[in-house]
C-alpha positions as a Markdown table, in Angstrom:
| # | Residue | x | y | z |
|---|---|---|---|---|
| 1 | Met | -95.9 | 40.2 | -77.7 |
| 2 | Val | -93.4 | 39.8 | -74.9 |
| 3 | Gln | -92.0 | 36.3 | -74.4 |
| 4 | Phe | -90.6 | 35.1 | -71.0 |
| 5 | Ser | -88.3 | 32.3 | -70.1 |
| 6 | Ile | -88.9 | 31.2 | -66.5 |
| 7 | Val | -85.9 | 29.3 | -65.1 |
| 8 | Thr | -86.5 | 27.2 | -62.0 |
| 9 | Ile | -83.6 | 25.5 | -60.2 |
| 10 | Asn | -84.5 | 22.6 | -57.9 |
| 11 | Arg | -82.9 | 19.9 | -55.9 |
| 12 | Asn | -84.8 | 17.7 | -53.5 |
| 13 | Asn | -87.6 | 20.2 | -52.9 |
| 14 | Leu | -90.7 | 18.5 | -54.2 |
| 15 | Ala | -93.2 | 20.5 | -52.2 |
| 16 | Gly | -91.5 | 23.7 | -53.3 |
| 17 | Leu | -91.4 | 22.7 | -56.9 |
| 18 | Ile | -95.1 | 21.8 | -57.0 |
| 19 | Lys | -95.9 | 25.2 | -55.3 |
| 20 | Thr | -93.8 | 27.1 | -57.8 |
| 21 | Tyr | -95.3 | 25.3 | -60.8 |
| 22 | Ala | -98.8 | 25.9 | -59.5 |
| 23 | Ser | -98.0 | 29.6 | -59.4 |
| 24 | Ile | -96.6 | 29.6 | -62.9 |
| 25 | Ala | -99.5 | 27.7 | -64.4 |
| 26 | Ala | -102.0 | 30.1 | -62.8 |
| 27 | Gln | -100.6 | 33.1 | -64.6 |
| 28 | Thr | -103.1 | 34.9 | -66.8 |
| 29 | Tyr | -100.4 | 35.7 | -69.3 |
| 30 | Gln | -99.3 | 32.5 | -70.8 |
| 31 | His | -96.5 | 33.4 | -73.3 |
| 32 | Phe | -93.6 | 31.8 | -71.6 |
| 33 | Arg | -91.2 | 28.8 | -71.5 |
| 34 | Trp | -90.7 | 27.0 | -68.1 |
| 35 | Ile | -87.1 | 25.8 | -68.0 |
| 36 | Val | -86.5 | 23.4 | -65.1 |
| 37 | Met | -82.9 | 22.5 | -64.1 |
| 38 | Asp | -83.2 | 19.7 | -61.5 |
| 39 | Gly | -80.0 | 18.6 | -59.7 |
| 40 | Ala | -80.7 | 14.8 | -60.0 |
| 41 | Ser | -83.2 | 14.9 | -57.1 |
| 42 | Thr | -83.9 | 11.7 | -55.1 |
| 43 | Asp | -87.1 | 12.8 | -53.3 |
| 44 | Gly | -89.6 | 12.2 | -56.1 |
| 45 | Cys | -89.1 | 15.4 | -58.0 |
| 46 | Val | -87.8 | 13.6 | -61.1 |
| 47 | Glu | -90.9 | 11.3 | -61.1 |
| 48 | Trp | -93.2 | 14.2 | -60.6 |
| 49 | Leu | -91.6 | 16.3 | -63.4 |
| 50 | Gly | -91.9 | 13.3 | -65.7 |
| 51 | Asn | -95.7 | 13.5 | -65.3 |
| 52 | Val | -96.0 | 17.2 | -66.0 |
| 53 | Gln | -98.0 | 17.5 | -69.2 |
| 54 | Asp | -97.2 | 21.0 | -70.2 |
| 55 | Pro | -95.8 | 21.8 | -73.7 |
| 56 | Arg | -94.1 | 24.9 | -72.2 |
| 57 | Ala | -92.0 | 22.8 | -69.8 |
| 58 | Glu | -88.4 | 22.0 | -70.7 |
| 59 | Ile | -87.1 | 19.7 | -68.1 |
| 60 | Thr | -83.5 | 18.6 | -67.4 |
| 61 | Ser | -82.4 | 16.5 | -64.4 |
| 62 | Glu | -78.7 | 15.9 | -64.0 |
| 63 | Arg | -75.9 | 16.4 | -61.5 |
| 64 | Asp | -74.5 | 19.9 | -61.3 |
| 65 | Lys | -71.8 | 21.7 | -59.3 |
| 66 | Gly | -74.2 | 23.8 | -57.2 |
| 67 | Leu | -76.8 | 26.4 | -57.5 |
| 68 | Tyr | -75.0 | 28.9 | -59.8 |
| 69 | Asp | -73.8 | 26.1 | -62.0 |
| 70 | Ala | -77.4 | 25.1 | -62.5 |
| 71 | Met | -78.5 | 28.7 | -63.0 |
| 72 | Asn | -75.8 | 29.2 | -65.7 |
| 73 | Lys | -77.3 | 26.1 | -67.5 |
| 74 | Gly | -80.7 | 27.6 | -67.2 |
| 75 | Leu | -79.4 | 30.9 | -68.5 |
| 76 | Ala | -77.8 | 29.3 | -71.5 |
| 77 | Ser | -81.1 | 27.7 | -72.4 |
| 78 | Ala | -83.2 | 30.8 | -71.7 |
| 79 | Val | -81.3 | 33.1 | -74.0 |
| 80 | Thr | -81.8 | 30.9 | -77.1 |
| 81 | Thr | -85.1 | 32.7 | -77.7 |
| 82 | Pro | -85.9 | 36.5 | -77.6 |
| 83 | Gly | -87.6 | 38.1 | -74.6 |
| 84 | Tyr | -86.9 | 38.2 | -70.9 |
| 85 | Thr | -85.6 | 35.7 | -68.4 |
| 86 | Leu | -86.8 | 35.3 | -64.8 |
| 87 | Phe | -85.2 | 33.1 | -62.3 |
| 88 | Leu | -88.0 | 31.6 | -60.1 |
| 89 | Asn | -86.6 | 28.8 | -58.0 |
| 90 | Ser | -88.5 | 26.0 | -56.3 |
| 91 | Gly | -90.4 | 27.4 | -53.4 |
| 92 | Asp | -90.7 | 30.8 | -54.9 |
| 93 | Thr | -94.0 | 32.1 | -56.4 |
| 94 | Phe | -95.4 | 34.9 | -58.3 |
| 95 | His | -97.2 | 37.4 | -56.0 |
| 96 | Asp | -100.5 | 37.0 | -57.9 |
| 97 | Ala | -101.8 | 35.6 | -61.1 |
| 98 | Asp | -101.4 | 38.8 | -63.1 |
| 99 | Val | -97.7 | 39.5 | -62.5 |
| 100 | Leu | -96.5 | 38.4 | -66.0 |
| 101 | Lys | -99.3 | 40.3 | -67.6 |
| 102 | Gln | -98.4 | 43.5 | -65.7 |
| 103 | Val | -94.7 | 43.1 | -66.5 |
| 104 | Ala | -95.4 | 42.5 | -70.2 |
| 105 | His | -97.7 | 45.5 | -70.5 |
| 106 | Ala | -95.1 | 47.7 | -68.7 |
| 107 | Ile | -92.4 | 46.6 | -71.1 |
| 108 | Gln | -94.6 | 47.2 | -74.2 |
| 109 | Ala | -95.6 | 50.7 | -72.8 |
| 110 | Ala | -91.9 | 51.7 | -72.2 |
| 111 | Gly | -90.5 | 54.4 | -74.4 |
| 112 | Cys | -87.6 | 52.2 | -75.4 |
| 113 | Val | -86.8 | 48.6 | -75.0 |
| 114 | Pro | -85.8 | 48.1 | -71.3 |
| 115 | Arg | -82.9 | 45.7 | -70.6 |
| 116 | Tyr | -83.6 | 45.2 | -66.9 |
| 117 | Val | -86.9 | 45.3 | -65.3 |
| 118 | Tyr | -87.5 | 44.9 | -61.5 |
| 119 | Gly | -89.9 | 45.6 | -58.8 |
| 120 | Asp | -90.8 | 44.9 | -55.1 |
| 121 | Tyr | -91.1 | 41.5 | -53.4 |
| 122 | Cys | -92.3 | 39.7 | -50.3 |
| 123 | Leu | -90.3 | 37.5 | -48.0 |
| 124 | Glu | -92.2 | 34.4 | -47.1 |
| 125 | Asp | -91.3 | 32.5 | -43.9 |
| 126 | Ala | -92.0 | 28.9 | -42.9 |
| 127 | Thr | -95.5 | 29.8 | -41.6 |
| 128 | Gly | -96.5 | 31.5 | -44.9 |
| 129 | Lys | -96.3 | 35.0 | -43.5 |
| 130 | Leu | -95.4 | 37.6 | -46.1 |
| 131 | Thr | -93.2 | 40.6 | -45.3 |
| 132 | Pro | -93.2 | 43.3 | -48.0 |
| 133 | Val | -89.8 | 44.6 | -49.2 |
| 134 | Ala | -89.5 | 47.6 | -51.5 |
| 135 | Gly | -87.0 | 47.5 | -54.4 |
| 136 | Lys | -84.1 | 50.0 | -54.1 |
| 137 | Ala | -83.0 | 52.5 | -56.7 |
| 138 | Ile | -80.5 | 51.1 | -59.2 |
| 139 | Ser | -78.2 | 53.9 | -58.3 |
| 140 | His | -77.7 | 52.3 | -54.9 |
| 141 | Leu | -76.4 | 49.1 | -56.4 |
| 142 | His | -73.1 | 49.6 | -54.7 |
| 143 | Leu | -75.0 | 49.0 | -51.4 |
| 144 | Gly | -76.4 | 45.7 | -52.5 |
| 145 | Met | -79.0 | 43.9 | -54.5 |
| 146 | Pro | -81.8 | 46.3 | -55.7 |
| 147 | Thr | -84.4 | 43.6 | -55.0 |
| 148 | Ser | -84.5 | 39.8 | -54.9 |
| 149 | His | -83.5 | 38.0 | -58.1 |
| 150 | Gln | -87.1 | 36.5 | -58.3 |
| 151 | Ala | -88.3 | 40.1 | -59.0 |
| 152 | Met | -85.9 | 40.8 | -61.8 |
| 153 | Tyr | -86.4 | 40.4 | -65.5 |
| 154 | Phe | -83.3 | 40.3 | -67.8 |
| 155 | Glu | -83.5 | 41.0 | -71.6 |
| 156 | Asn | -82.1 | 37.9 | -73.2 |
| 157 | Gln | -79.8 | 39.4 | -75.8 |
| 158 | Arg | -77.9 | 41.2 | -73.1 |
| 159 | Leu | -78.2 | 38.3 | -70.7 |
| 160 | Ser | -76.3 | 36.1 | -73.2 |
| 161 | Thr | -73.2 | 38.3 | -72.5 |
| 162 | Val | -72.9 | 37.5 | -68.8 |
| 163 | Arg | -73.0 | 34.5 | -66.5 |
| 164 | Phe | -73.1 | 33.7 | -62.8 |
| 165 | Arg | -69.5 | 33.6 | -61.5 |
| 166 | Asp | -69.7 | 30.4 | -59.5 |
| 167 | Glu | -66.5 | 31.1 | -57.6 |
| 168 | Tyr | -68.8 | 33.1 | -55.5 |
| 169 | Lys | -71.0 | 30.5 | -53.7 |
| 170 | Leu | -73.5 | 32.9 | -52.2 |
| 171 | Ser | -73.3 | 36.3 | -54.0 |
| 172 | Ala | -72.9 | 35.3 | -57.6 |
| 173 | Asp | -76.3 | 36.9 | -58.4 |
| 174 | Tyr | -75.1 | 40.2 | -57.0 |
| 175 | Cys | -72.0 | 40.0 | -59.1 |
| 176 | Met | -74.0 | 39.1 | -62.2 |
| 177 | Ile | -76.3 | 42.1 | -61.8 |
| 178 | Ile | -73.4 | 44.5 | -61.5 |
| 179 | Glu | -71.9 | 43.2 | -64.7 |
| 180 | Phe | -75.3 | 43.1 | -66.4 |
| 181 | Val | -76.1 | 46.8 | -65.9 |
| 182 | Ser | -72.6 | 48.0 | -66.4 |
| 183 | Gly | -72.6 | 50.7 | -69.1 |
| 184 | Met | -76.3 | 50.9 | -69.4 |
| 185 | Asp | -78.3 | 54.1 | -69.6 |
| 186 | Leu | -79.8 | 53.9 | -66.1 |
| 187 | Gly | -82.7 | 56.2 | -67.1 |
| 188 | Glu | -83.6 | 54.6 | -70.4 |
| 189 | Glu | -82.7 | 50.9 | -70.2 |
| 190 | Ile | -83.8 | 50.1 | -66.7 |
| 191 | Leu | -87.5 | 49.9 | -65.7 |
| 192 | Arg | -88.5 | 49.9 | -62.1 |
| 193 | Leu | -92.1 | 48.8 | -61.4 |
| 194 | Pro | -93.8 | 50.0 | -58.2 |
| 195 | Ile | -95.6 | 46.7 | -57.8 |
| 196 | Thr | -94.9 | 43.4 | -55.8 |
| 197 | Leu | -93.8 | 40.8 | -58.3 |
| 198 | Cys | -92.9 | 37.7 | -56.2 |
| 199 | Asn | -92.9 | 35.9 | -52.9 |
| 200 | Phe | -89.4 | 34.8 | -52.1 |
| 201 | Asp | -89.1 | 31.6 | -50.0 |
| 202 | Ser | -86.7 | 32.6 | -47.2 |
| 203 | Thr | -86.8 | 29.4 | -45.2 |
| 204 | Gly | -83.5 | 28.1 | -46.5 |
| 205 | Ile | -81.4 | 31.2 | -45.5 |
| 206 | Ser | -79.3 | 30.5 | -42.4 |
| 207 | Gln | -77.6 | 33.2 | -40.3 |
| 208 | Thr | -74.2 | 31.8 | -41.1 |
| 209 | Arg | -74.8 | 32.1 | -44.8 |
| 210 | Arg | -75.9 | 35.7 | -44.4 |
| 211 | Phe | -72.5 | 36.7 | -42.9 |
| 212 | Asp | -70.6 | 34.6 | -45.5 |
| 213 | Ala | -72.4 | 36.4 | -48.2 |
| 214 | Leu | -71.4 | 39.8 | -46.8 |
| 215 | Lys | -67.7 | 38.7 | -47.1 |
| 216 | Glu | -68.3 | 37.9 | -50.8 |
| 217 | Asp | -70.1 | 41.1 | -51.4 |
| 218 | Arg | -67.0 | 43.0 | -50.1 |
| 219 | Ile | -64.7 | 41.2 | -52.5 |
| 220 | Ile | -67.1 | 41.8 | -55.4 |
| 221 | Arg | -67.3 | 45.5 | -54.7 |
| 222 | Gln | -63.5 | 45.8 | -54.9 |
| 223 | Arg | -63.2 | 43.7 | -58.0 |
| 224 | Phe | -66.2 | 44.9 | -60.1 |
| 225 | Leu | -67.1 | 48.3 | -58.7 |
| 226 | Lys | -63.5 | 49.2 | -58.1 |
| 227 | His | -64.1 | 50.2 | -54.5 |
| 228 | Ser | -61.0 | 50.8 | -52.4 |
| 229 | Ala | -60.3 | 48.3 | -49.7 |
| 230 | Leu | -61.3 | 51.0 | -47.1 |
| 231 | Arg | -64.6 | 51.7 | -48.8 |
| 232 | Ala | -65.5 | 48.1 | -49.3 |
| 233 | Gly | -64.5 | 47.4 | -45.7 |
| 234 | Ala | -66.7 | 50.2 | -44.4 |
| 235 | Leu | -69.7 | 48.9 | -46.3 |
| 236 | Tyr | -69.0 | 45.4 | -45.0 |
| 237 | Phe | -69.0 | 46.7 | -41.4 |
| 238 | Met | -72.2 | 48.7 | -42.0 |
| 239 | His | -74.0 | 45.5 | -43.4 |
| 240 | Phe | -72.5 | 43.4 | -40.7 |
| 241 | Val | -73.9 | 45.6 | -37.9 |
| 242 | His | -77.3 | 45.9 | -39.7 |
| 243 | Thr | -77.6 | 42.1 | -40.1 |
| 244 | His | -76.7 | 41.6 | -36.4 |
| 245 | Thr | -79.3 | 44.2 | -35.4 |
| 246 | Lys | -82.0 | 42.4 | -37.4 |
| 247 | Ile | -81.2 | 39.1 | -35.9 |
| 248 | Trp | -81.2 | 40.6 | -32.4 |
| 249 | Arg | -84.6 | 42.2 | -32.9 |
| 250 | Ala | -86.2 | 39.3 | -34.6 |
| 251 | Pro | -87.5 | 37.4 | -31.5 |
| 252 | Ser | -89.2 | 40.5 | -30.1 |
| 253 | Ser | -91.1 | 41.2 | -33.3 |
| 254 | Ser | -92.4 | 37.6 | -33.8 |
């Protein structure tokens, strides 16, 4: 039996938190812990969490130093039990009620124990519109995230050896994934699923933060992928142009 630890980071997002929990509670596969790290919310989240009557819920509400500090706290709790960890933050949801069941069955059917499991996802905008996004081959990790972190499952024993480097305010998840898969047998220990696993709430992503994240990605590639300054700069320029193009085209496609 595959056990999951679902880590949810929240701060002052009561509507998103309720939405995420409803999606978790609706899963047909129920072998999981729900680890909530709330950043001392003041909008009613703490009171709502206090009324959650779910033996799988492990709730902490305290001040933190930001998103990745909270994710590290959730990670530290998640890896205390065997299985796999998923980071599903407030506002994010499973794509359907059978996601955990499908992931568990795929893990059990694998030839060897996968350390990293991932799939496709949907971007969800403020209107609820879902835009499908396919996961990328892990061999293209140097180009960026293979999928959203809400569509990634990390084997806990290996996860215990890494952390989110919170000196990166926007791209610590990209850095963590690079470190997590470093040295793995990409053919045996990584399992890519051709299914949509989650709906990623994209309403909090600003254009400024997108460009700031690209700058961090460039630094991470030089430090952890050992890219030259020239190669890292070229990838930064490519992503910069691509992001500008998406922003420019967005109004005409809406």
